[in-house]
N, C-alpha and C positions, 0 to 999 in steps of 0.2 A: 186805670186808664180810662180817660175819659169821663171824669167823675160828675159832670152834670150838676145837679142841684145837690147831690151829697146824699141822697135816701138810699140809695143802694149800700153805698160803703159804711154810711152809719148803722143800718139796721146789721150789717153783718159785723162790723167791729163791735156792736153792743153785745150782740150774743156771742161771739167769741172773745169777749174781753178777758175771760181767766186764761187764755191760751196765746192771744196775741198782743206782743209789748209793745207794737209799733206799727202804726198804719200810716201810710202814704196815699195820697191820692194825686193825679196829674189830669191837667186839660189844657187845652191849647186858649181856651177862653179864660180872661182874667174875673170876668164877671162869674163865670162856673166857679171858679176857684173861692170866690168870696161867698158865694151861695155854698158851698160844701162847708166850709168854713162855720157857717152860721147854722146850717142843719145840724152839723157835729155839736155845736155847742148845746143846740136846743135838744139834743138826745144824749145829754151828758157824755161825750165820748170826746176823745182827743185825737184828731186826723191833721196832718201836716199836707194842706193842698198847695201843690206846686204848679206853677203855670209852665209847661214845657210838654215837648212832643213825646208821646209814650215815656220810654225810660230815658231819652236822651240828656236830660237835665238833672239825673241822679248819678251818684256815685256809690253804688252799692259795692260794700266789702264784704259782705256775709251773704248767705243765700237768703232767697225769697221762698217764702213756703206757699203763698198763695197769689194768684194774678186775676183779678176780675176786670173783664172789658164791658164797658157800658157803651155800646156805638151809638153814634148821633141819630137822633129821630128823623130830623129833616136835615139832608144834606144842603151844604153850602159851598161857595167858591171857596171860601177858605180852608173847609176841610179837606176838599178836593186837592188843592194846592199842597197843603200839610202832607196830604197822604201820598201825593205824587212825588214828593221830594224825598219823602222816607222809604217807600215802597218802590219806587219806579213809575213808568206808566201802567203797570199791570193792575190796576184798580178797576171796580166793575163800574 
């Protein structure tokens, strides 16, 4: 969730490659999704980067074993707006 450049998810995917058959990454930002895909390729791992809010763009039919959140480092109005829509106005 919030894949950013893809460094964190690429590292984890590579380290768990013998255990993890499929890895998804999500981000609100299309540039972040593209960066994640490039980072994964450079690290020889396959990650499906999807432009969506958290899990709303995914239709998961089976269980998820691990969820990693990579929160934004620099808050923006776009992030606050999306968070407010998703969680209501109870955000910091």
